[in-house]
N, C-alpha and C positions, 0 to 999 in steps of 0.2 A: 809107216805111221801116217795117218790121215787126220789132220787137225780140224775136225768138223764133227757135226752131229752124225751119228750112224744112220739115223732115219731123218732125212731132210725132205725138202719140198720135192715130191714126186719120186723119191728113191728111198728104199729100205736097204741100205748097204749090208746089213747083217744077212738078209735073205739072199742078196746077190753073192756075197762071200760063200754062203752055204751052197748055193747052186754051182759055184766054181770050185768047190772042194777046198776052199781056204778056211783055215782055223783061226778065228778071232782070238787074239792074244798070243798066237804063235807066228802065223804068216802075215798078219795084218793087225794093226792096233789103232784104237780110237782113244781120245782123251776121256777120262772118267767124268761122268755127270756134266758133259759139255752142254751149254746152252748159249744162245746169242747174248743173253744178259750177263752170263758169268764168264764163259771162256776159260782160259788158263791164266794163272797169275803171271806177272811179268817174269818172275824168277823161273817158273816152269816153262814158259814160252822160250826164254833164253836157253834153257837146258835142251829143249827139243831142237831148236835150230843149231845149237852148238854140237849136237850129236849127229846132225845130218851132213852128208857129203854134198847133197844137191836138193834143191826144191824143184819139183816138176809139176807143171800145171797142164791140164787138158781143157782149160776154159774155152767155151765157145762164144764168149762175148761178155759184155758188161763193162763196168767202169774200172777204177783203179783197184787192183787186187791188193789188199792189205798185206797178205802173206808175202808178196813180192818185195815190198818195202821192208818188211821185217827181215827177210833173208838178206837183202842188201845191207841192213844195219848190223847184221851179225857175220858179215863176210861169207855167207853161204852162197855157193854158186846157184844160178837159176837156169832152168831150161824151160822156155815158155813158148806157147804157140804164137806165131806171127799174126796176131789179130788185135783189134781194138787198142787199148792203151799200152799193151806190151811192147808194141813196135817203138813207141816214143820212149817208154821207161827203160827199155833194155839198151837203148843207144844205137849208134851207128855201127852196124855189124861189119862194115868194110874197113873200119879203123880201130885197131886194138886199143888206142888211147881214148876212145869214146865208148867202147863196148862195156855195158854194165851187166848184161845178161845175155844168154845164148838163145837165139830164136830158132824154131823149127817151122817148117811149112804147115799151113793150116788153111783149109778151104781152097786149095789150089786147083782143084778140078771138080767136076759135077759129083763124083762119087764121095767127095769130102764136104758136101753141103747137106743140111737137114733143116726141117721145120719142126719144132716141138709143139705139142698140144698146149693150148692156153698160153702161148707166147706171142700173141698178136701177129701171127703169120710172118714173123721175122725169119729170114733165111740165116742160119747160123753156120759158121765154118767148123768142120770137124778136123781133128788132128791128123796129120800125115804120119802114121805110126812108124813107117820105115825111116823117115827123116828124123823123127824124135829119137828112135833107137840109135841111129847114126850119131846124133849129137850127144846122147848119153854115153855111148861108147867112147867118143872123143874125150868127154869129161873124165871117164874112168881111166883112160890111158894117159891123160895129161893133168890130173887133178893137183899134183904137186909141182907142175911145171910153171915156167915163166908166164905163159899166156893166161893160164887160170888164175895165177896170183895177181896179174895185172887187172883182170876182169873183177876179181874180188875187191881189190883196192879201189878201182874206179867206182864200183857200186857203193862201197862204204863211204868214200869221200864225197860222192854226189849226194848221198843221203844226209851226211853230216853237214855239208856246206849249203845244201839247197832246201832242206826241209826242217830247219830249226823253227820251232813254234814262235819263239819271241822275235826272230829276225825276218822270217819269211811268211809264215801262215797268219799269225795274228794281225800284222799290218794290212794284209789283203782283206780280212774280215772287217777290220776297222774302216778301211776305205769303202767297202761295199755298203756297210751300214750308214756311213756318213753320206754317201751318194743317195741312198734311199731316203734318208731323213731330209736331205736338201730338196729332193724331188717332191716329197710330200709337202714341205713348207712352200714350195713354189706354187703348188696346186691350191693352197689355202687362200 
């Protein structure tokens, strides 16, 4: 299941699926009538995450992936590339008490780097597929074990305790707007 538009910026995944011999609706699924304005309802999004064993990303960069936080909030394990915000969001991989998601290597050698057309010549890290598969195999072998349960709990508790709109997010916006207002008043 891919929670995204089938035809997105630069990609027509239906054509790619056809080229790979994948049957949409059998081998791979997309949400019906998905758009950036609509997406899925909260109820359907919860159903999708609650059906999943793991969220896997092959992101080559960007900011805070919303799907990662959604997976954390539904206690869905995550296997993410070790690049950009994933490294911070998934926590300390060396300490099971701080691990919230499982990272795999990304861009760790020249063969795993690329530059996309119309991307301001930014060098992007590509997934290390061998390491990703190794991490997915570990999840499959241990999905009901103590370590996976600890990672799920860490992710859920971090989301619940650190990302409350009323306690954490809104006050930061309020402070930013207050600072901007005060700066403007000083300039007048």
